[in-house]
C-alpha angles and dihedrals in degrees: 000000000000118000120220123241087250091059093042092054095050102267125242097349096056091042092051092055092044092051091050091052089045095055093042087060095040094053091049093052110097090211094054105030095082089061090062103048109134093003123141098240095189090058092043091051089053092050091047092050091048090049093049091045089059093043087054093053091253125137114313098248097146111121102158132108120288113280089245093054093042092055100036113123095016093102092220111190128218088245090055092049090049090051089050090053089050091051091048091051090050093046094051092046090046093058091050103261112161111258092237091054090047089054091048094051093046087051089053094049100041096074089063087074090094090061096045108038115082113262094237089065 
């Protein structure tokens, strides 16, 4: 039986820690911090963990708006998206995820750029 990436990486507990590290870095990043003013970070962490769970072939627990709807009007730039990817890479590595699995997850997330980055980019 094949195990999913979600199971290989330690499931919800590993993901919860990685998402916490991720948002600690994101909020401290001067490029990204303005996107998160007056945002409910606990709710956002839960949505991010649910999104990544699905991206890692874990249980489909994502019940939020579509990525396109959730990011509409935020004028997210390509530079900001790339910075988020860098912080995700760091967070996963920081919690001990194997570099090959980090690369695979980043490769699964990167195509969502088209739904997140502002259309005028």
